[in-house]
N, C-alpha and C positions, 0 to 999 in steps of 0.2 A: 751643431744643429739643435734646435729647440725641441724640447719634449712636447709631443702632441698627445693630449689626453682624450680618449674616446668619449663621445657623448652617450650616456646611458639613457634609455627611455624611462619616463616617469612610471612609477608603479601604478597599477590601476587602482582607482579610488573605489571603495566599497560603498554601495548605496546605503544611506542612513535609514534606520528604522523609523517609521512615522509613528507618532503618538496619537491615539484616539482621544480627541477632546470632547467635552460634554457641553451642550448648549446651556446657557444660563436659564432658559425657560424649560428645561427638561422635565421638572416636576409638574409644571402646569400644562404641558402639551399632552394631548390625547389623540394621536393620529389614528386613522382607520386604514386597514388594508383591504381594499375593495378590488375584486376581480371583475373586469369589464369585458364586454364582447370585443372580438378582434377588430371588427369593422369600425367600432367606435374608437378604439385605440388608434387605429391608422388615421382616422379623421382628425383626432386631437393632436397627433404627432405632426400633422402638416401645419399646424398653427405655430408660427414663430414669434409673433408679436406679443409682448408682455401685457398683462392686464385685460386679456380677452375673457368675456364671460362665457364659460363653457356650458353652464346650465344652472338651474335653480332647484334647491332642495325644499321639498314640501313635507312637513311632518304633521300627520293627522293624529291628534291626541284623543280622538273619540274612541279609539281602539286601545286595548290592553294586551300586549304591548303596542305602542304607537306604530302606525304604518308610515313608512318613509318612501317617498317617490322623488325621482330626479326627472325634471322636465328640461328639454333642450329649448333654446331660443328659437322662435318661429317668426314668420313674417306677420306683421300686424297691419290690418286694413281698417279703414273707417267705414261708415255706413254706406258711402257711395262706391266702395270697392277700391279706393285708392290706397296705395301702400304708404303707411305712415312710419313704419320702422322695419328695418332689415336686420337680421342677425349678423354678427361679425364673421361668421363662416357659414357655408352652405349646409343646411340640414334637410334639404328636400328629399334626399335618398336615405334618410335615417329615421328610425322610429322616434316618435316625439317624446314618449314617456317610458320610464324604467322603474321597476320596483326594486328596492334595496332589501335583499333577503339576508337577514341576520339569523344564524342558527341559535336555537334555544338550548338551555342546559339539559333538558330532557323533553320528551313528548308531552308530558303533563305540566311542565313548568312554563311560566310566562316571563322568566328572566333570561336575558340574552347571555349566551356563553361568552366568557372572556378568554382570549388566547393566553398561553403561558410562554414566557421567555421569547417573545417576538418584539424586536425593536426596529426603529427607523433611524437611519443615519444618512447624511449627505456628504458629498465630496465634490471637489472642483474637477472640471473637465481636464483630462490629461492628454499629453502628446508624447510621442516617442521619437528619438533621434540619436545619431552618433555623437558621443561626448568625448572631448579631448581627454587623453589619459587612459582611455579604455582600448584594449586590443581590437583588431579588426573584427567586425561582426558583432561586437558587444554593444548593447543599447542600454541607455539609462533613461528611466522614466521620470517625468516631473512629479512633484509631490502632489498628492491628492487632498491633503488636509481633511481627513474624515472627521465628521462631527456627529456625535450621537444626539438625536433630536428628541426622542421620547419612546415610551413603551406603547405598543399597539393596544388600543382600547377595545376595538371590535374588528372582527373579520367578516366581510359581507360579499355578496355576489349581486351584480347588477343584471336584471333580467328584463327584456323588453315587454311592455304591456301589450297583450294580444288585442288588437283592434283592426279596423278595416285597412288602415294604412300599412300596418305591420304585415297583414296577410297579403296585401298587394306587393309589398317588397319581397316577401318570401317567394311569391309566384315568379317575379322577375328574376330572382337569383336562381330559382330552380331551372328556368328556361336557359339562363346563361350557363349554368353547370352542364345542362344537357348538350349544349353546343360547344363546350370546351373539348380539349383534346383528351381529357380524362374525366368523362362524365360520371355522375353519381349513379350507381346501379343498386337497386334493391335486391337483396338475396332471394326474396320470394319470387322475383320475376326472372331469375336465371335458370330455373328448373333444376338446380343442384339439389341432390338428395339431402335429407336431414343429417345423415352420417358424414357426408362431405362438408356440410356447414359446420359440424362439430370439429372436424379436422382443421378447417380454416380458423375457427375461433381459438383452438388450442395451439395454433402455430405449426401443426404437424405438416400441413401442406398449404399451398396458396392457389388462387384461382387460375394462375398461368402456369402452374407446375405441370410437367409431363410425366410425373411419377405414376406408373401404372396405366397411363393412357394407352400405351401401345398394346397392353394385354387386353384391355377392354375393346379396342378397335379390332384386334385380331379375332376375339370371340364373336363380335357382331358380324364380322366378315364371313366367318365360318358358318354361322347360322344363316346368313343371307344367301350363301352359295351352295345350299343343299341341292344335290342333283338326283333326278329320278333314276332309280336303279332298275335296269332292264333284266328280264329273265336270262338265265344262263344260255339257253339255246339261241335266243335272239341276239345276245351279245356275241356269241361264237360266230353266228352267221355274218354279223357286221365286221368282225375281225377278219373273216375269210375275204369279205369284199375289199377290205383295206389292203390285205396282202396280195390280192389279185391285181389291184391297180398299181401297187408298188411293193417290191419284195422286202424292203428294209424300212423299218420305222423306229423312231425314238419314242420312248415312253411318254415324253412331254407332248409330242405332236399327237400321239394316239389319244391321250387324255383330253386334249382340246378338241379333237375331231369327234370322238364318241361322246364326250360330255358325261362321263361316268365317274362315280366316286373312285379315287385312286386305289384304295385298298381292294375294292371289288374288281376293278379292271385288272389289277396285277394278279389277283387270284385266278381269274379266268384266262388271262393271257399266258400264264406259266403252264397251262395245260395244253395249249396248242402251239406255243412259240417258245423260242429260247434266244438268249443273247449271244451274239457272235463274239467268240473269245479273242480273236486276233484278226489282223488284216485291215484293209481299208474301211471295212464296216464294223470294226470292233466297237462293242457297246450298244449297237443297234439290235433290234429284235427282228427275227426271221422265223418263218414257220418251221416246225420240226419236220424232219424227212418223212416220218410215218404219216404226217397229215397232208403231204403234198398231193398224193394221188386221190385221197378221200376228198380234198378240197375241190379238185377238178371234177370229181363225180357229182359232188353236191351242186357246184355251179352249173354243171351240165344239165342236171335234173331241173334246176331252176329255169334254165334257158328253154329246155324242151317243154316244161310246163307252161311257160309264157307263150311258146310257139303254138301249143295245142289250143290255148285259150284264144289266141288270135285267129286260128283256123276256124274254131267253133263260131266266133263272132262273124267271120266272113261268110260261113255257110248259112248262119241265121239271116244274114243280110240278103244272101241269094234267095232264100226261101221267101223272105219278105217281098223281094222283087217279083217272084213268080206269082204271089198272091195278088199283086197289084195289076190292074187292067189298064191298058192304054186307052185313053178316051180322046177322040178327036174333037178339036174345038173349031 
């Protein structure tokens, strides 16, 4: 039999370190790092064709330091209103002009500040994929070929010029934000206290947090549910009426029926009633034995008083009838 040698997998190849190259025009290049609005960035990123004019830079040397403005291409019309030139991309929903704000070295200086140790480099677009020789799950990236282009000469910020068109665009965006799922809300319009706003600003709490909300709601509920406290004698009579209609009561039902503060109701209730310790009515309240006879007397006096009043009313009615004379018609 012939010897069979096993096939060993190739060892994984290590990615080579890339070297940063320097552009031949590095010393002559003076790139700017400009921060632009997001809506303008999104519009420019949609342009894929090369050589498209994005805008025009206007430098006004009548000022010291000079004022710099960026103007976007717009539709050009002749005297009759006919379109003679269209921009390469739609700028109807964008502000037409932007000021280039370059920071100064100081408030009293007229010299633009220069950034330190800020450079611009370029690289080629890369892609990722499985490479032969690497174990499963390992990926090897294509080389980026980074190239150092130059040192940043100025850092600036692009700000839209406030005019009628810009104000109209702002109004449209405000309406769109108000109709979105997460509208913009002004803190002044929410009714949140200054202390709560400070908590939101510090990150201690957020507008949707329920921290402490239950305590506030409970406090308000207790304030809103204040009940008028009856006199002790009147409350005792009403308790007798309840126990006369039904001999056993739970404290919860009594509280809802009489609508009295719990502490005050319990204080008066313990003087005339007691909880049943055992049996089918355990835990319910019933009149004390010494109050049973007195309750009947009190209720009896009430009934007799009501009966006497009714009899007096009937007698007064009879007297009225005697005073009246029958008149034939």
